[in-house]
C-alpha positions as CSV (number, residue, x, y, z in Angstrom):
1,M,-229.8,-17.4,120.6
2,G,-226.3,-18.9,120.8
3,K,-224.7,-16.1,119.0
4,Q,-226.1,-13.6,121.5
5,R,-224.8,-15.6,124.4
6,G,-221.3,-15.8,122.8
7,I,-221.3,-11.9,122.4
8,E,-222.4,-11.4,126.0
9,I,-219.6,-13.7,127.2
10,L,-217.1,-11.8,125.3
11,V,-218.4,-8.5,126.6
12,G,-218.3,-9.8,130.2
13,L,-214.4,-10.9,129.7
14,F,-213.6,-7.7,128.2
15,M,-215.2,-5.9,131.2
16,A,-213.5,-8.2,133.7
17,V,-209.9,-7.6,132.2
18,G,-210.8,-4.0,132.2
19,F,-211.4,-4.0,136.0
20,V,-208.2,-6.0,136.5
21,A,-206.3,-3.4,134.6
22,L,-207.8,-0.5,136.5
23,F,-207.0,-2.3,139.8
24,F,-203.3,-2.6,139.0
25,L,-203.2,1.0,137.7
26,A,-204.6,2.3,141.0
27,M,-202.0,0.0,142.8
28,Q,-199.1,1.5,140.9
29,V,-200.3,5.2,141.3
30,S,-201.0,4.8,145.1
31,N,-197.5,3.1,145.7
32,L,-199.3,0.1,147.4
33,S,-197.9,-2.3,144.8
34,A,-194.5,-2.2,146.4
35,A,-193.9,-5.2,148.4
36,V,-191.7,-4.7,151.6
37,N,-188.4,-5.3,150.3
38,S,-186.2,-6.9,153.0
39,D,-182.9,-6.7,150.8
40,G,-180.7,-3.6,151.2
41,Y,-179.8,-1.5,154.0
42,R,-181.5,1.2,156.4
43,L,-180.4,4.8,156.5
44,T,-182.0,7.4,158.9
45,A,-182.2,11.2,158.5
46,R,-183.5,13.9,160.8
47,F,-185.7,16.8,159.4
48,A,-187.4,19.9,161.1
49,N,-190.4,19.4,158.9
50,V,-191.4,16.3,156.7
51,G,-194.6,18.0,155.3
52,S,-196.7,15.1,154.0
53,L,-193.9,12.5,153.5
54,K,-195.2,9.0,154.1
55,A,-194.0,5.3,154.5
56,R,-193.3,4.0,151.1
57,S,-192.5,7.3,149.4
58,P,-189.7,7.1,147.0
59,V,-186.0,7.8,147.7
60,S,-184.2,8.9,144.5
61,M,-180.7,9.7,143.4
62,A,-180.3,11.5,140.1
63,G,-184.0,10.9,139.5
64,V,-183.7,7.2,139.7
65,R,-185.6,5.5,142.7
66,V,-182.9,3.7,144.9
67,G,-185.3,3.0,147.8
68,R,-188.4,3.7,149.9
69,V,-189.2,5.5,153.1
70,E,-189.7,2.6,155.7
71,A,-191.1,5.0,158.5
72,V,-191.6,8.4,159.9
73,S,-191.5,9.1,163.4
74,F,-191.1,12.0,165.9
75,D,-188.2,12.4,168.2
76,K,-189.6,14.0,171.3
77,D,-186.2,14.9,172.7
78,T,-185.0,16.9,169.7
79,Y,-188.5,17.8,168.4
80,E,-187.2,16.5,164.8
81,A,-189.0,14.0,162.4
82,V,-186.9,10.9,162.0
83,V,-187.1,9.2,158.6
84,T,-186.1,5.6,158.3
85,M,-185.1,4.6,154.5
86,R,-184.7,1.3,153.0
87,I,-181.9,1.7,150.2
88,D,-181.7,-1.2,147.7
89,A,-178.6,-3.4,148.1
90,A,-177.4,-2.6,144.6
91,T,-177.0,1.1,145.7
92,D,-174.2,0.6,148.1
93,T,-171.8,3.4,147.4
94,I,-173.7,6.5,148.7
95,P,-171.0,8.8,150.2
96,D,-171.2,9.7,154.0
97,D,-171.4,13.4,153.2
98,T,-174.7,13.0,151.1
99,F,-177.4,15.6,151.3
100,A,-181.1,14.6,151.7
101,N,-184.0,16.9,150.6
102,I,-187.6,16.5,150.6
103,F,-189.1,17.5,147.2
104,T,-192.5,17.5,145.8
105,A,-193.4,15.7,142.5
106,G,-196.1,16.4,140.1
107,L,-199.4,18.2,140.5
108,L,-200.6,15.8,143.3
109,G,-198.1,16.8,145.5
110,E,-196.4,13.5,146.3
111,Q,-193.4,14.1,148.4
112,Y,-190.1,12.2,148.1
113,I,-186.7,12.1,149.3
114,A,-183.9,13.1,147.0
115,L,-180.2,12.3,147.8
116,E,-177.5,14.4,146.5
117,P,-174.1,12.5,146.8
118,G,-171.2,14.4,148.3
119,G,-167.5,13.8,147.4
120,S,-166.4,11.6,150.3
121,M,-164.7,8.3,149.8
122,K,-166.3,6.8,152.9
123,Y,-169.7,5.2,152.0
124,L,-173.0,4.9,154.3
125,R,-173.6,1.5,155.7
126,D,-176.6,-0.2,157.3
127,G,-177.8,1.9,160.2
128,D,-175.9,5.2,159.4
129,E,-177.5,8.5,159.7
130,I,-177.5,11.2,156.8
131,A,-176.2,14.4,158.7
132,H,-177.0,17.0,156.0
133,T,-180.8,17.4,155.4
134,Q,-183.1,20.1,154.1
135,S,-186.8,20.2,155.2
136,A,-189.9,20.1,152.9
137,L,-190.8,23.7,151.8
138,I,-194.5,24.4,152.9
139,L,-196.4,26.6,150.4
140,E,-198.3,28.4,153.0
141,Q,-195.0,29.5,154.9
142,M,-193.5,30.7,151.4
143,I,-196.5,32.7,150.5
144,G,-196.7,34.2,154.1
145,Q,-192.9,35.2,153.8
146,F,-193.5,36.6,150.3
147,L,-196.5,38.9,151.5
148,F,-194.7,39.9,154.7
149,S,-191.7,41.0,152.7
150,K,-193.7,42.9,150.2
151,A,-195.7,44.6,153.2
152,G,-192.5,45.6,154.8
153,G,-190.8,46.8,151.8
154,D,-193.5,49.5,151.1
């Protein structure tokens, strides 16, 4: 009887560890594990269309995450989306002529901002705005343009 009870306890512990591991995996995949990092500085960028970009989406340079999207809002005066990004303090040499693009990563379609540095010797600081942006590509619009161009070509 004691041996049976010991096996049941071991199986229960194994199941508990498995559930904890699944919880941490789910948190990593959903970007919810990223605590709000108050270090660093804020940059803003304006886009005509942000697609499904959300707060906590990654901001990367050369494929390396250098920050996160802090907020996405709508400017009703210019009819543009305003994206506020929190850039890590260690990445303090982003040229002021940097280009911000919205790309889609992977099969699930998570969108992120990719920064392509320019050649300026002046650097962006807290509160600056990235002037050069490219909006998200919307698959439905691309298919519509392709079909329209094929129909017009015949």
